[in-house]
N, C-alpha and C positions, 0 to 999 in steps of 0.2 A: 504493500500500499504506500502510496506517495504521500508524504506529509509535508506540511507547508515549510518547516525549517530545512529540509532537504532541497526544496525548490528554491528557496532564498539563497542558500550556499551555492547552488549551481548558478543561480542567476548571477551572483556576485563574481564567481569565477569566469563565467561567460563574458561578462562586461570587461573584466581586467584582460582577457586574452582575445582581443578583437582580431579576426582573422579576415584578411582580405579575399573575399569570394563574391560571386554575383549575388549571394543572398546575405551579405553583410548588414544590410538594412533590417534584417529580421532577428539579429542576435540578441536583441534586448527585449524580446517579446516573451509572453508567458508561453506562447505555444512553443518556441524555440526550447525553453528550459523543460517543459514537459515532455517533448518528443525525445530530446537528448537523454533525459532521465530514463524514458521507456526503451530507448534503443541500447543504452548501456546495460539496463537490466537483462534484456534479451540476449546480449552479447555475453554477459556474465554467466548467464544460465546456459550458454551454447546452444540457444534455439536459433540464432542467426549468426551470420559472419558477413561483415560489411567489407566489400572489396573496393569500394569508393570512399573517399575521405568523409568522414561523418558530417562535416560542415556543409557538404554538397547534399547529402541525403536529407539532412535535417532542414536545410533551406529550401530544398525542393518541396518537401512536404508542407512546411509553414506556408510557403507561397501558394500552393494549391489549396490549403485550407482558407487562406485569407482572399483567394480570388472568388468575390462575391458573385460573379457572372458564371462560375462554374456550374452550379445547378440550374440557373435561369437560362443558360445557353442552349438547352435542349439536348444535352447529353443523355440520350436514352439509356446507355449502359449504366451510367452513375445513377440516374433516377430509378432505374430497376433494382439495382443492387441495395439502394437505401429503402426503397419500398419493400423489399424482400426481407431485409435485416430489421427494420424498425418496428414493424408490427403496430403501425399507426402512431408510434412515438416520435415526436420531432426531434430531429438531431441538430444540435448546435453546441458550439464551445461556450463553456461557462467561464466567466471572469471572476470566480469566487475565490482564486488564489491570491 
């Protein structure tokens, strides 16, 4: 379970280690911190192995999550997947952290 202090620690570390990537603008976001934490957890459990620098993977995911037109664009595949998995529950990022 992700707790707030873990996220804050990671957020501070991320801010101090600015890395120049096409996604650098997202490095101070909550989404970045959460995705970074989850990816590291998956890597530590040996559930996944990243072959691309984490900054690019995290940045890509944050960018896609923040793209407000993603669901409005009529992407039928994404809409179908969300409809299938949500069972009527609205999916959105929470800013409770």
